[in-house]
C-alpha atoms as an extended CHARMM CRD file, in Angstrom:
* protein
*
       152  EXT
         1         1  UNK       CA             22.0500000000       -3.0860000000       -3.6800000000  PROA      1               0.0000000000
         2         2  UNK       CA             21.9200000000       -5.0110000000       -0.4420000000  PROA      2               0.0000000000
         3         3  UNK       CA             19.9860000000       -4.7140000000        2.7000000000  PROA      3               0.0000000000
         4         4  UNK       CA             21.2670000000       -5.4360000000        6.2650000000  PROA      4               0.0000000000
         5         5  UNK       CA             19.6420000000       -4.7490000000        9.5800000000  PROA      5               0.0000000000
         6         6  UNK       CA             18.4030000000       -5.9090000000       13.0060000000  PROA      6               0.0000000000
         7         7  UNK       CA             16.5540000000       -9.1260000000       13.6140000000  PROA      7               0.0000000000
         8         8  UNK       CA             13.1370000000       -9.2290000000       15.1240000000  PROA      8               0.0000000000
         9         9  UNK       CA             14.2930000000       -9.7420000000       18.6270000000  PROA      9               0.0000000000
        10        10  UNK       CA             16.6770000000       -6.6980000000       18.6920000000  PROA      10              0.0000000000
        11        11  UNK       CA             14.2550000000       -4.2330000000       17.2000000000  PROA      11              0.0000000000
        12        12  UNK       CA             12.7170000000       -1.9000000000       19.7560000000  PROA      12              0.0000000000
        13        13  UNK       CA              9.1660000000       -3.1490000000       18.9640000000  PROA      13              0.0000000000
        14        14  UNK       CA             10.1180000000       -6.8870000000       18.7640000000  PROA      14              0.0000000000
        15        15  UNK       CA              7.5840000000       -8.7510000000       16.6530000000  PROA      15              0.0000000000
        16        16  UNK       CA              4.8630000000       -6.1700000000       17.0960000000  PROA      16              0.0000000000
        17        17  UNK       CA              4.5420000000       -4.8320000000       13.3850000000  PROA      17              0.0000000000
        18        18  UNK       CA              1.5570000000       -2.6910000000       14.4100000000  PROA      18              0.0000000000
        19        19  UNK       CA              3.7880000000       -0.5440000000       16.6170000000  PROA      19              0.0000000000
        20        20  UNK       CA              3.8760000000        3.0490000000       15.2770000000  PROA      20              0.0000000000
        21        21  UNK       CA              7.8000000000        3.0070000000       15.2440000000  PROA      21              0.0000000000
        22        22  UNK       CA              7.6850000000       -0.1580000000       13.1480000000  PROA      22              0.0000000000
        23        23  UNK       CA              5.1110000000        1.3330000000       10.7320000000  PROA      23              0.0000000000
        24        24  UNK       CA              7.2480000000        4.5250000000       10.4690000000  PROA      24              0.0000000000
        25        25  UNK       CA             10.3940000000        2.4460000000        9.6500000000  PROA      25              0.0000000000
        26        26  UNK       CA              8.6130000000        0.5490000000        6.9190000000  PROA      26              0.0000000000
        27        27  UNK       CA              7.4430000000        3.8270000000        5.4170000000  PROA      27              0.0000000000
        28        28  UNK       CA             10.9530000000        5.2580000000        5.5150000000  PROA      28              0.0000000000
        29        29  UNK       CA             12.3750000000        2.0240000000        4.1190000000  PROA      29              0.0000000000
        30        30  UNK       CA              9.8640000000        2.0330000000        1.1310000000  PROA      30              0.0000000000
        31        31  UNK       CA             10.7410000000        5.7240000000        0.4880000000  PROA      31              0.0000000000
        32        32  UNK       CA             14.4640000000        4.9030000000        0.6030000000  PROA      32              0.0000000000
        33        33  UNK       CA             14.1880000000        1.9960000000       -1.8670000000  PROA      33              0.0000000000
        34        34  UNK       CA             12.1730000000        4.3130000000       -4.2240000000  PROA      34              0.0000000000
        35        35  UNK       CA             14.9240000000        6.9820000000       -3.9440000000  PROA      35              0.0000000000
        36        36  UNK       CA             17.6380000000        4.2630000000       -4.7100000000  PROA      36              0.0000000000
        37        37  UNK       CA             15.4420000000        3.1410000000       -7.6170000000  PROA      37              0.0000000000
        38        38  UNK       CA             15.3590000000        6.7670000000       -9.0000000000  PROA      38              0.0000000000
        39        39  UNK       CA             19.1660000000        6.6280000000       -8.8190000000  PROA      39              0.0000000000
        40        40  UNK       CA             19.2440000000        3.5600000000      -11.0390000000  PROA      40              0.0000000000
        41        41  UNK       CA             19.2720000000        0.7190000000       -8.5400000000  PROA      41              0.0000000000
        42        42  UNK       CA             17.2080000000       -2.1830000000       -9.8940000000  PROA      42              0.0000000000
        43        43  UNK       CA             18.3680000000       -5.3520000000       -8.0920000000  PROA      43              0.0000000000
        44        44  UNK       CA             18.0580000000       -5.6940000000       -4.3200000000  PROA      44              0.0000000000
        45        45  UNK       CA             19.6090000000       -8.4170000000       -2.2740000000  PROA      45              0.0000000000
        46        46  UNK       CA             18.0130000000       -9.3800000000        1.0400000000  PROA      46              0.0000000000
        47        47  UNK       CA             19.7530000000      -11.7010000000        3.5400000000  PROA      47              0.0000000000
        48        48  UNK       CA             16.2970000000      -12.8910000000        4.5100000000  PROA      48              0.0000000000
        49        49  UNK       CA             16.7810000000      -12.8400000000        8.3370000000  PROA      49              0.0000000000
        50        50  UNK       CA             13.5870000000      -12.2310000000       10.3840000000  PROA      50              0.0000000000
        51        51  UNK       CA             13.1600000000       -8.5490000000       10.9620000000  PROA      51              0.0000000000
        52        52  UNK       CA             14.6330000000       -5.7800000000        8.7650000000  PROA      52              0.0000000000
        53        53  UNK       CA             15.6300000000       -8.0460000000        6.0130000000  PROA      53              0.0000000000
        54        54  UNK       CA             12.1790000000       -9.4920000000        5.4960000000  PROA      54              0.0000000000
        55        55  UNK       CA             10.5690000000       -5.9950000000        5.7590000000  PROA      55              0.0000000000
        56        56  UNK       CA             12.9420000000       -4.8180000000        2.8680000000  PROA      56              0.0000000000
        57        57  UNK       CA             12.1710000000       -7.9070000000        0.7860000000  PROA      57              0.0000000000
        58        58  UNK       CA              8.5140000000       -7.5040000000        1.2990000000  PROA      58              0.0000000000
        59        59  UNK       CA              8.7430000000       -3.7240000000        0.3720000000  PROA      59              0.0000000000
        60        60  UNK       CA             10.6000000000       -4.6140000000       -2.8400000000  PROA      60              0.0000000000
        61        61  UNK       CA              7.9390000000       -7.0970000000       -3.8220000000  PROA      61              0.0000000000
        62        62  UNK       CA              5.2550000000       -4.5960000000       -3.0550000000  PROA      62              0.0000000000
        63        63  UNK       CA              6.9280000000       -1.9490000000       -5.2110000000  PROA      63              0.0000000000
        64        64  UNK       CA              7.3790000000       -4.4330000000       -8.0420000000  PROA      64              0.0000000000
        65        65  UNK       CA              3.6130000000       -4.0920000000       -8.7180000000  PROA      65              0.0000000000
        66        66  UNK       CA              4.2950000000       -0.5220000000       -9.8760000000  PROA      66              0.0000000000
        67        67  UNK       CA              7.9510000000       -0.7280000000      -10.8110000000  PROA      67              0.0000000000
        68        68  UNK       CA              8.1900000000       -3.8090000000      -13.1790000000  PROA      68              0.0000000000
        69        69  UNK       CA             11.8640000000       -3.7680000000      -13.5160000000  PROA      69              0.0000000000
        70        70  UNK       CA             12.8110000000       -3.8440000000       -9.9290000000  PROA      70              0.0000000000
        71        71  UNK       CA             14.0980000000       -7.1430000000       -8.7420000000  PROA      71              0.0000000000
        72        72  UNK       CA             14.4440000000       -9.0820000000       -5.3920000000  PROA      72              0.0000000000
        73        73  UNK       CA             17.1160000000      -11.5930000000       -4.8270000000  PROA      73              0.0000000000
        74        74  UNK       CA             16.7200000000      -13.6770000000       -1.6410000000  PROA      74              0.0000000000
        75        75  UNK       CA             20.0540000000      -14.7850000000       -0.3340000000  PROA      75              0.0000000000
        76        76  UNK       CA             19.7490000000      -17.5760000000        2.2020000000  PROA      76              0.0000000000
        77        77  UNK       CA             22.8280000000      -18.5760000000        4.3760000000  PROA      77              0.0000000000
        78        78  UNK       CA             21.0980000000      -22.0100000000        4.8220000000  PROA      78              0.0000000000
        79        79  UNK       CA             17.7240000000      -23.4620000000        4.0350000000  PROA      79              0.0000000000
        80        80  UNK       CA             14.8550000000      -21.2710000000        5.4630000000  PROA      80              0.0000000000
        81        81  UNK       CA             12.9920000000      -22.3690000000        8.5540000000  PROA      81              0.0000000000
        82        82  UNK       CA             10.6860000000      -19.3460000000        8.6560000000  PROA      82              0.0000000000
        83        83  UNK       CA              7.2950000000      -19.7460000000        6.7000000000  PROA      83              0.0000000000
        84        84  UNK       CA              7.3410000000      -15.9840000000        6.0150000000  PROA      84              0.0000000000
        85        85  UNK       CA             10.7480000000      -16.1090000000        4.2910000000  PROA      85              0.0000000000
        86        86  UNK       CA              9.7370000000      -19.1450000000        2.3120000000  PROA      86              0.0000000000
        87        87  UNK       CA              6.7480000000      -17.1340000000        1.0650000000  PROA      87              0.0000000000
        88        88  UNK       CA              8.8080000000      -14.2360000000        0.0250000000  PROA      88              0.0000000000
        89        89  UNK       CA             11.2850000000      -16.4580000000       -1.7210000000  PROA      89              0.0000000000
        90        90  UNK       CA              8.4450000000      -18.0140000000       -3.7440000000  PROA      90              0.0000000000
        91        91  UNK       CA              7.5920000000      -14.4710000000       -5.1000000000  PROA      91              0.0000000000
        92        92  UNK       CA             11.1850000000      -13.3210000000       -5.5510000000  PROA      92              0.0000000000
        93        93  UNK       CA             12.9460000000      -12.9150000000       -8.8680000000  PROA      93              0.0000000000
        94        94  UNK       CA             15.7050000000      -15.2260000000       -7.7510000000  PROA      94              0.0000000000
        95        95  UNK       CA             16.8580000000      -17.0820000000       -4.5030000000  PROA      95              0.0000000000
        96        96  UNK       CA             20.3990000000      -18.1040000000       -3.6220000000  PROA      96              0.0000000000
        97        97  UNK       CA             21.1770000000      -20.7780000000       -1.0880000000  PROA      97              0.0000000000
        98        98  UNK       CA             24.6890000000      -20.5180000000        0.1470000000  PROA      98              0.0000000000
        99        99  UNK       CA             24.9520000000      -23.7120000000        2.2800000000  PROA      99              0.0000000000
       100       100  UNK       CA             22.8050000000      -26.8520000000        2.0530000000  PROA      100             0.0000000000
       101       101  UNK       CA             22.4280000000      -26.8470000000        5.8680000000  PROA      101             0.0000000000
       102       102  UNK       CA             23.1280000000      -24.5400000000        8.8280000000  PROA      102             0.0000000000
       103       103  UNK       CA             26.8570000000      -24.5160000000        9.7460000000  PROA      103             0.0000000000
       104       104  UNK       CA             29.1650000000      -22.2800000000       11.8610000000  PROA      104             0.0000000000
       105       105  UNK       CA             29.8290000000      -19.1710000000        9.9620000000  PROA      105             0.0000000000
       106       106  UNK       CA             27.1330000000      -19.4030000000        7.3650000000  PROA      106             0.0000000000
       107       107  UNK       CA             25.5800000000      -16.1480000000        8.5310000000  PROA      107             0.0000000000
       108       108  UNK       CA             28.8690000000      -14.2770000000        8.1410000000  PROA      108             0.0000000000
       109       109  UNK       CA             29.2840000000      -15.8730000000        4.6350000000  PROA      109             0.0000000000
       110       110  UNK       CA             25.9100000000      -14.6020000000        3.7580000000  PROA      110             0.0000000000
       111       111  UNK       CA             26.6740000000      -11.0600000000        4.9180000000  PROA      111             0.0000000000
       112       112  UNK       CA             29.9890000000      -10.9680000000        2.9180000000  PROA      112             0.0000000000
       113       113  UNK       CA             28.1550000000      -12.2910000000       -0.1080000000  PROA      113             0.0000000000
       114       114  UNK       CA             25.6400000000       -9.4670000000        0.0660000000  PROA      114             0.0000000000
       115       115  UNK       CA             28.4450000000       -6.8570000000        0.2380000000  PROA      115             0.0000000000
       116       116  UNK       CA             30.6730000000       -8.5360000000       -2.3960000000  PROA      116             0.0000000000
       117       117  UNK       CA             27.7480000000       -8.6060000000       -4.8480000000  PROA      117             0.0000000000
       118       118  UNK       CA             26.4980000000       -5.0500000000       -4.2960000000  PROA      118             0.0000000000
       119       119  UNK       CA             27.5520000000       -1.4980000000       -5.0210000000  PROA      119             0.0000000000
       120       120  UNK       CA             25.6550000000       -0.1270000000       -1.9410000000  PROA      120             0.0000000000
       121       121  UNK       CA             23.9530000000       -1.1960000000        1.2350000000  PROA      121             0.0000000000
       122       122  UNK       CA             20.8460000000        0.1280000000        2.9670000000  PROA      122             0.0000000000
       123       123  UNK       CA             21.0810000000       -0.6570000000        6.6990000000  PROA      123             0.0000000000
       124       124  UNK       CA             18.7950000000       -0.4350000000        9.6970000000  PROA      124             0.0000000000
       125       125  UNK       CA             21.2720000000        0.0270000000       12.5270000000  PROA      125             0.0000000000
       126       126  UNK       CA             21.0710000000        1.2830000000       16.0370000000  PROA      126             0.0000000000
       127       127  UNK       CA             24.7850000000        2.2400000000       16.0520000000  PROA      127             0.0000000000
       128       128  UNK       CA             25.6490000000       -0.4690000000       18.5700000000  PROA      128             0.0000000000
       129       129  UNK       CA             29.3170000000       -1.7120000000       17.9040000000  PROA      129             0.0000000000
       130       130  UNK       CA             28.2830000000       -5.3480000000       18.0420000000  PROA      130             0.0000000000
       131       131  UNK       CA             26.4170000000       -8.0090000000       16.1800000000  PROA      131             0.0000000000
       132       132  UNK       CA             25.8570000000       -8.9350000000       12.3750000000  PROA      132             0.0000000000
       133       133  UNK       CA             24.6900000000       -5.6180000000       11.1940000000  PROA      133             0.0000000000
       134       134  UNK       CA             27.6890000000       -3.9420000000       12.7240000000  PROA      134             0.0000000000
       135       135  UNK       CA             30.2360000000       -6.4690000000       11.2640000000  PROA      135             0.0000000000
       136       136  UNK       CA             28.3910000000       -6.1800000000        7.7520000000  PROA      136             0.0000000000
       137       137  UNK       CA             28.8070000000       -2.5780000000        7.8940000000  PROA      137             0.0000000000
       138       138  UNK       CA             32.4940000000       -2.6800000000        8.8860000000  PROA      138             0.0000000000
       139       139  UNK       CA             33.0380000000       -4.9730000000        5.8840000000  PROA      139             0.0000000000
       140       140  UNK       CA             31.0900000000       -2.6530000000        3.5100000000  PROA      140             0.0000000000
       141       141  UNK       CA             33.2220000000        0.2470000000        4.7560000000  PROA      141             0.0000000000
       142       142  UNK       CA             36.4130000000       -1.8490000000        4.2320000000  PROA      142             0.0000000000
       143       143  UNK       CA             35.2840000000       -2.5180000000        0.6400000000  PROA      143             0.0000000000
       144       144  UNK       CA             34.3740000000        1.0460000000        0.1000000000  PROA      144             0.0000000000
       145       145  UNK       CA             30.6400000000        0.2480000000       -0.4950000000  PROA      145             0.0000000000
       146       146  UNK       CA             28.2130000000        3.1280000000       -0.2150000000  PROA      146             0.0000000000
       147       147  UNK       CA             26.3260000000        2.9160000000        3.0270000000  PROA      147             0.0000000000
       148       148  UNK       CA             22.7470000000        4.2800000000        3.6520000000  PROA      148             0.0000000000
       149       149  UNK       CA             21.4720000000        4.2700000000        7.2200000000  PROA      149             0.0000000000
       150       150  UNK       CA             17.9720000000        4.1260000000        8.6890000000  PROA      150             0.0000000000
       151       151  UNK       CA             17.6310000000        4.2260000000       12.4550000000  PROA      151             0.0000000000
       152       152  UNK       CA             15.1650000000        1.7080000000       13.9040000000  PROA      152             0.0000000000
């Protein structure tokens, strides 16, 4: 099960996680993860971009306190520079680094890795036909991966 979604700068509330819309999204995200868990999903892959990816990773870690067999795998396209992502990775069940340094195309490589290693994807998408989330969902559709959508 993979996560994909918008980065902090493209979410309607930006970096303000106290915004009521952000709080509601996080609640819906946690509920969606619980539903997927109830369907048998146990391993959740996060691409660890700032924004929805980190919200999702944090939700899985929080749920692991009450669901001991849920697993978080952090998939980094290149070494993390965000302290928040590094803290999450320290608590994750596994971390995967796809490239030893930033390079052209490493984000797309990460997005494809997420889909190639998942049976479904939970996405926070505003339905704009552009950007990394959109291209990841196109690839998931092409690979016949089940898609669950959350609006920001």
